[in-house]
ZADO-1210 file (C-alpha; in nm, 4 decimals, padded with zeros to 6 digits):
<atoms>
<atom x="00.0000" y="00.0000" z="00.0000" code="UNK" pos="1"/>
<atom x="00.1126" y="00.3538" z="-00.0747" code="UNK" pos="2"/>
<atom x="00.0726" y="00.5985" z="00.2121" code="UNK" pos="3"/>
<atom x="00.0530" y="00.9705" z="00.1461" code="UNK" pos="4"/>
<atom x="00.0788" y="01.2296" z="00.4211" code="UNK" pos="5"/>
<atom x="00.0178" y="01.5944" z="00.3373" code="UNK" pos="6"/>
<atom x="00.1014" y="01.8642" z="00.5905" code="UNK" pos="7"/>
<atom x="-00.0068" y="02.1893" z="00.4240" code="UNK" pos="8"/>
<atom x="00.0831" y="02.4024" z="00.7256" code="UNK" pos="9"/>
<atom x="00.4400" y="02.2713" z="00.7132" code="UNK" pos="10"/>
<atom x="00.4609" y="02.2753" z="00.3313" code="UNK" pos="11"/>
<atom x="00.5481" y="01.9033" z="00.3411" code="UNK" pos="12"/>
<atom x="00.4235" y="01.6042" z="00.1440" code="UNK" pos="13"/>
<atom x="00.5426" y="01.2442" z="00.1832" code="UNK" pos="14"/>
<atom x="00.4681" y="00.9464" z="-00.0417" code="UNK" pos="15"/>
<atom x="00.5810" y="00.6039" z="00.0799" code="UNK" pos="16"/>
<atom x="00.5313" y="00.2459" z="-00.0333" code="UNK" pos="17"/>
<atom x="00.4285" y="00.0503" z="-00.3395" code="UNK" pos="18"/>
<atom x="00.0617" y="00.0375" z="-00.4317" code="UNK" pos="19"/>
<atom x="00.0672" y="-00.3311" z="-00.5221" code="UNK" pos="20"/>
<atom x="-00.2206" y="-00.2967" z="-00.7707" code="UNK" pos="21"/>
<atom x="-00.0422" y="-00.4941" z="-01.0410" code="UNK" pos="22"/>
<atom x="00.2784" y="-00.6577" z="-01.1498" code="UNK" pos="23"/>
<atom x="00.5980" y="-00.4555" z="-01.1131" code="UNK" pos="24"/>
<atom x="00.6271" y="-00.2288" z="-01.4150" code="UNK" pos="25"/>
<atom x="00.2575" y="-00.2680" z="-01.4986" code="UNK" pos="26"/>
<atom x="00.0972" y="-00.1160" z="-01.1859" code="UNK" pos="27"/>
<atom x="-00.1064" y="00.1806" z="-01.3108" code="UNK" pos="28"/>
<atom x="-00.1820" y="00.3038" z="-00.9586" code="UNK" pos="29"/>
<atom x="00.1865" y="00.3105" z="-00.8683" code="UNK" pos="30"/>
<atom x="00.2662" y="00.4762" z="-01.2017" code="UNK" pos="31"/>
<atom x="00.0195" y="00.7582" z="-01.1345" code="UNK" pos="32"/>
<atom x="00.1466" y="00.8111" z="-00.7812" code="UNK" pos="33"/>
<atom x="00.5070" y="00.8018" z="-00.9014" code="UNK" pos="34"/>
<atom x="00.4431" y="01.0589" z="-01.1742" code="UNK" pos="35"/>
<atom x="00.2977" y="01.2997" z="-00.9196" code="UNK" pos="36"/>
<atom x="00.5878" y="01.2277" z="-00.6834" code="UNK" pos="37"/>
<atom x="00.8444" y="01.3035" z="-00.9537" code="UNK" pos="38"/>
<atom x="00.6640" y="01.6290" z="-01.0390" code="UNK" pos="39"/>
<atom x="00.6647" y="01.7225" z="-00.6709" code="UNK" pos="40"/>
<atom x="01.0384" y="01.6532" z="-00.6402" code="UNK" pos="41"/>
<atom x="01.1118" y="01.8630" z="-00.9488" code="UNK" pos="42"/>
<atom x="00.9062" y="02.1563" z="-00.8198" code="UNK" pos="43"/>
<atom x="01.0608" y="02.1381" z="-00.4731" code="UNK" pos="44"/>
<atom x="01.4142" y="02.1332" z="-00.6115" code="UNK" pos="45"/>
<atom x="01.3441" y="02.4308" z="-00.8397" code="UNK" pos="46"/>
<atom x="01.2006" y="02.6283" z="-00.5469" code="UNK" pos="47"/>
<atom x="01.4921" y="02.5594" z="-00.3106" code="UNK" pos="48"/>
<atom x="01.3057" y="02.3034" z="-00.1020" code="UNK" pos="49"/>
<atom x="01.4348" y="01.9740" z="00.0277" code="UNK" pos="50"/>
<atom x="01.3681" y="01.6386" z="-00.1328" code="UNK" pos="51"/>
<atom x="01.4345" y="01.3024" z="00.0245" code="UNK" pos="52"/>
<atom x="01.4281" y="00.9960" z="-00.1993" code="UNK" pos="53"/>
<atom x="01.4799" y="00.6346" z="-00.1110" code="UNK" pos="54"/>
<atom x="01.4060" y="00.3945" z="-00.3955" code="UNK" pos="55"/>
<atom x="01.4368" y="00.0901" z="-00.1680" code="UNK" pos="56"/>
<atom x="01.1697" y="00.2244" z="00.0667" code="UNK" pos="57"/>
<atom x="00.9670" y="00.3682" z="-00.2224" code="UNK" pos="58"/>
<atom x="00.9841" y="00.7103" z="-00.0583" code="UNK" pos="59"/>
<atom x="00.9627" y="01.0642" z="-00.1892" code="UNK" pos="60"/>
<atom x="00.9308" y="01.3411" z="00.0662" code="UNK" pos="61"/>
<atom x="00.9412" y="01.7100" z="-00.0171" code="UNK" pos="62"/>
<atom x="00.9327" y="02.0215" z="00.1953" code="UNK" pos="63"/>
<atom x="00.9158" y="02.3751" z="00.0652" code="UNK" pos="64"/>
<atom x="01.0344" y="02.6880" z="00.2453" code="UNK" pos="65"/>
<atom x="00.8559" y="02.9975" z="00.1143" code="UNK" pos="66"/>
<atom x="01.0198" y="03.3221" z="00.2194" code="UNK" pos="67"/>
<atom x="00.7411" y="03.5657" z="00.1386" code="UNK" pos="68"/>
<atom x="00.3699" y="03.5805" z="00.0568" code="UNK" pos="69"/>
<atom x="00.4203" y="03.5382" z="-00.3181" code="UNK" pos="70"/>
<atom x="00.6392" y="03.2306" z="-00.2679" code="UNK" pos="71"/>
<atom x="00.3940" y="03.0940" z="-00.0120" code="UNK" pos="72"/>
<atom x="00.1132" y="03.1198" z="-00.2652" code="UNK" pos="73"/>
<atom x="00.3182" y="02.9490" z="-00.5372" code="UNK" pos="74"/>
<atom x="00.4369" y="02.6724" z="-00.3034" code="UNK" pos="75"/>
<atom x="00.0840" y="02.6133" z="-00.1789" code="UNK" pos="76"/>
<atom x="-00.0407" y="02.5873" z="-00.5388" code="UNK" pos="77"/>
<atom x="00.2215" y="02.3216" z="-00.6213" code="UNK" pos="78"/>
<atom x="00.1553" y="02.1188" z="-00.3081" code="UNK" pos="79"/>
<atom x="-00.2229" y="02.1472" z="-00.3304" code="UNK" pos="80"/>
<atom x="-00.2185" y="02.0379" z="-00.6949" code="UNK" pos="81"/>
<atom x="-00.0009" y="01.7322" z="-00.6302" code="UNK" pos="82"/>
<atom x="-00.1941" y="01.6474" z="-00.3122" code="UNK" pos="83"/>
<atom x="-00.5225" y="01.6858" z="-00.5005" code="UNK" pos="84"/>
<atom x="-00.4102" y="01.4347" z="-00.7629" code="UNK" pos="85"/>
<atom x="-00.2962" y="01.1915" z="-00.4939" code="UNK" pos="86"/>
<atom x="-00.6222" y="01.2391" z="-00.3030" code="UNK" pos="87"/>
<atom x="-00.8193" y="01.1483" z="-00.6172" code="UNK" pos="88"/>
<atom x="-00.6066" y="00.8393" z="-00.6789" code="UNK" pos="89"/>
<atom x="-00.6653" y="00.7342" z="-00.3165" code="UNK" pos="90"/>
<atom x="-01.0389" y="00.7902" z="-00.3636" code="UNK" pos="91"/>
<atom x="-01.0462" y="00.5776" z="-00.6763" code="UNK" pos="92"/>
<atom x="-00.8235" y="00.3000" z="-00.5362" code="UNK" pos="93"/>
<atom x="-00.8526" y="00.3115" z="-00.1539" code="UNK" pos="94"/>
<atom x="-00.7312" y="-00.0471" z="-00.1254" code="UNK" pos="95"/>
<atom x="-00.3952" y="00.0613" z="-00.2706" code="UNK" pos="96"/>
<atom x="-00.3453" y="00.4233" z="-00.1595" code="UNK" pos="97"/>
<atom x="-00.4098" y="00.5818" z="00.1777" code="UNK" pos="98"/>
<atom x="-00.4227" y="00.9640" z="00.1884" code="UNK" pos="99"/>
<atom x="-00.3875" y="01.1533" z="00.5146" code="UNK" pos="100"/>
<atom x="-00.3872" y="01.5292" z="00.5620" code="UNK" pos="101"/>
<atom x="-00.2658" y="01.6982" z="00.8782" code="UNK" pos="102"/>
<atom x="-00.3598" y="02.0628" z="00.9213" code="UNK" pos="103"/>
<atom x="-00.2390" y="02.0873" z="01.2811" code="UNK" pos="104"/>
<atom x="00.0356" y="02.3422" z="01.2072" code="UNK" pos="105"/>
<atom x="-00.2046" y="02.5626" z="01.0112" code="UNK" pos="106"/>
<atom x="-00.4668" y="02.5239" z="01.2826" code="UNK" pos="107"/>
<atom x="-00.2126" y="02.6337" z="01.5457" code="UNK" pos="108"/>
<atom x="-00.1207" y="02.9359" z="01.3313" code="UNK" pos="109"/>
<atom x="-00.4875" y="03.0321" z="01.3063" code="UNK" pos="110"/>
<atom x="-00.5169" y="03.0252" z="01.6868" code="UNK" pos="111"/>
<atom x="-00.2313" y="03.2726" z="01.7342" code="UNK" pos="112"/>
</atoms>
């Protein structure tokens, strides 16, 4: 199973695990998740974020560090778009992809 954790308040998104929806190299669920993960890594690297990859653990984790309001808006758009695609894949194939969103950092910011 692929597990996705999106932390919008921390500008972080993690994708871990193989979907297991088909044979290796022919798993369309894993292919869709991987494509979004590669796009996320590319965007994070171009925006000065951090990317952690571990092929053995089937892991891609990205964190962005916006420095101003304009960058925050752009980073949020990238993350929300990738997370939205992953959320839809999880909705279509819940037996292969689990999507979790944690807004606790944003919720704490709103309380301040």
